[in-house]
C-alpha positions as CSV (number, residue, x, y, z in Angstrom):
1,M,0.0,0.1,0.0
2,V,1.5,3.5,-0.9
3,S,0.7,6.5,1.4
4,L,1.1,10.1,0.8
5,P,4.1,11.6,3.0
6,I,2.9,13.3,6.0
7,P,2.7,17.0,5.6
8,Q,4.8,19.3,7.4
9,G,3.3,22.4,8.9
10,P,-0.4,23.6,9.6
11,Q,-3.2,21.6,7.6
12,L,-6.9,21.4,7.5
13,I,-8.0,17.9,8.1
14,I,-11.3,17.7,5.8
15,Q,-13.9,15.1,5.8
16,S,-14.0,13.9,2.5
17,V,-17.7,13.6,1.8
18,T,-18.8,17.0,3.2
19,G,-15.6,19.1,2.8
20,M,-15.9,20.1,6.5
21,H,-13.0,20.3,8.7
22,I,-12.1,19.4,12.2
23,T,-12.1,22.3,14.9
24,P,-12.2,22.7,18.4
25,Y,-15.9,23.3,19.3
26,G,-16.2,27.1,20.1
27,Y,-12.5,27.8,19.6
28,S,-12.0,27.2,23.4
29,D,-8.6,26.8,25.1
30,S,-10.0,24.3,27.4
31,D,-10.9,20.3,26.9
32,V,-13.8,20.8,24.2
33,P,-15.4,18.3,21.7
34,A,-13.4,18.1,18.2
35,V,-16.2,18.9,15.6
36,V,-16.6,19.6,12.0
37,W,-17.1,22.8,10.6
38,R,-17.4,24.5,7.1
39,D,-14.9,27.1,6.0
40,A,-13.1,28.2,3.0
41,A,-9.6,27.0,2.8
42,A,-8.5,30.7,2.4
43,T,-10.3,31.9,5.4
44,A,-9.6,29.2,8.1
45,N,-8.0,30.7,11.1
46,K,-5.2,28.8,12.8
47,F,-7.5,27.1,15.4
48,S,-9.0,24.8,12.8
49,Q,-5.5,23.9,11.5
50,W,-3.4,21.0,12.8
51,E,0.0,19.5,12.7
52,F,1.0,16.0,12.2
53,I,3.8,15.3,14.7
54,P,5.5,11.9,14.1
55,E,5.8,9.9,17.2
56,T,9.0,7.7,17.1
57,G,8.9,4.1,18.5
58,Y,5.2,3.4,17.9
59,G,5.4,2.3,14.3
60,D,4.6,3.7,10.9
61,R,2.5,6.8,10.3
62,V,1.8,7.4,14.1
63,V,1.1,11.0,14.9
64,R,0.3,13.4,17.5
65,I,-2.2,15.9,15.9
66,R,-1.6,19.2,17.6
67,N,-3.5,22.4,17.0
68,A,-1.6,24.8,14.9
69,A,-2.8,27.7,17.3
70,Y,-0.3,26.5,19.8
71,N,2.0,29.3,21.0
72,K,5.4,28.1,21.7
73,D,6.5,31.2,23.4
74,T,3.6,31.5,26.0
75,G,2.3,28.0,26.3
76,A,-1.4,28.9,25.1
77,W,-3.5,27.1,23.1
78,D,-1.5,23.6,23.6
79,R,-4.2,21.5,22.6
80,S,-4.1,17.9,20.4
81,L,-6.8,15.7,19.3
82,A,-7.4,13.0,22.2
83,L,-9.9,10.5,23.4
84,I,-11.7,10.6,26.5
85,A,-11.7,7.1,27.6
86,D,-8.4,5.1,28.4
87,V,-9.2,2.3,26.0
88,P,-10.8,3.2,22.7
89,E,-14.2,1.7,22.0
90,K,-16.8,2.5,19.9
91,G,-18.8,5.6,20.7
92,A,-15.8,7.4,22.5
93,A,-15.7,11.0,21.8
94,V,-12.7,12.8,20.2
95,L,-11.5,16.0,22.3
96,S,-9.3,19.1,21.7
97,R,-7.5,18.5,24.9
98,K,-4.4,19.8,26.6
99,S,-1.4,18.3,25.1
100,D,0.3,15.6,27.1
101,S,3.6,13.9,25.3
102,K,3.3,10.9,27.7
103,S,-0.4,10.1,26.8
104,E,-1.3,7.2,24.1
105,R,-5.0,8.7,23.9
106,Q,-3.3,11.3,21.8
107,L,-1.7,8.9,19.2
108,W,-3.1,8.4,16.0
109,R,-2.3,6.3,13.0
110,L,-3.1,7.7,9.5
111,V,-4.0,4.8,7.1
112,S,-4.5,5.1,3.4
113,M,-7.1,2.3,2.6
114,D,-6.6,2.7,-1.1
115,S,-3.2,3.5,-2.4
116,A,-5.0,5.3,-5.7
117,Q,-6.8,7.9,-3.4
118,A,-5.4,10.6,-1.2
119,D,-8.0,10.1,1.4
120,F,-6.9,8.3,4.7
121,V,-8.7,7.0,8.0
122,I,-7.7,8.1,11.5
123,R,-7.3,5.2,13.7
124,P,-6.6,5.6,17.5
125,F,-3.3,4.1,18.3
126,G,-3.8,0.2,19.2
127,A,-7.1,0.0,17.9
128,D,-7.3,-1.1,14.2
129,N,-11.1,-1.8,14.2
130,L,-12.2,1.8,15.0
131,V,-11.7,5.2,13.1
132,V,-12.5,9.0,13.6
133,N,-16.0,9.8,12.2
134,T,-18.8,12.1,12.8
135,R,-21.5,11.0,15.4
136,Q,-24.0,8.8,13.8
137,S,-23.0,9.9,10.5
138,Y,-24.3,13.3,11.0
139,Q,-23.1,15.5,8.0
140,Q,-23.8,19.2,9.2
141,G,-21.8,21.7,11.1
142,N,-20.7,21.4,14.8
143,A,-21.0,17.5,14.1
144,V,-19.2,15.9,17.3
145,L,-16.3,13.4,16.4
146,Q,-16.5,10.2,17.9
147,L,-14.8,6.6,17.2
148,E,-16.9,4.0,14.9
149,E,-16.1,0.7,13.8
150,V,-14.4,0.6,10.4
151,G,-16.5,0.1,7.3
152,P,-17.1,1.1,3.6
153,W,-18.7,4.5,4.7
154,T,-17.4,7.6,3.0
155,D,-17.6,9.9,6.0
156,Q,-15.1,7.9,7.5
157,F,-12.2,9.4,5.1
158,W,-10.3,12.4,5.5
159,R,-7.8,14.2,3.7
160,W,-5.2,17.2,4.5
161,Q,-5.1,20.5,2.9
162,T,-2.7,23.4,3.1
163,V,-4.7,26.8,3.9
164,Y,-4.0,29.3,1.2
165,S,-4.1,32.9,1.0
């Protein structure tokens, strides 16, 4: 299976079927649900952008997904996508949560299911049968993200896009 290289720098993570991207609910610098929202790639702000930070020692394509609004000087907006549950399970919510370099609940594997497509699924580390999806396949703004079983459903597929100006 051929996979695109993981991009460096801020990216939108766009749900392939809807064109909406992952963002923290309400742009809050606290633990909040991760949701999807519609924004033009030219107007999306830093709070809607993410950086894929490779994690060594965990295998191929395992990353921490950190919010691009993180300010390294002040420590503000140090947020990453994370699970609430200690063990990944169907229905577990995906949050924008305080980054923790020691937490495996903030590790994700990016998997290309079809080498002919740019799309990928986002799997929680250690759970190959689960992927990030919108709750109950809800496809409108502010749809909360959670884990669902892997299937042929198009709303489980994502792609990255660099914000352009």
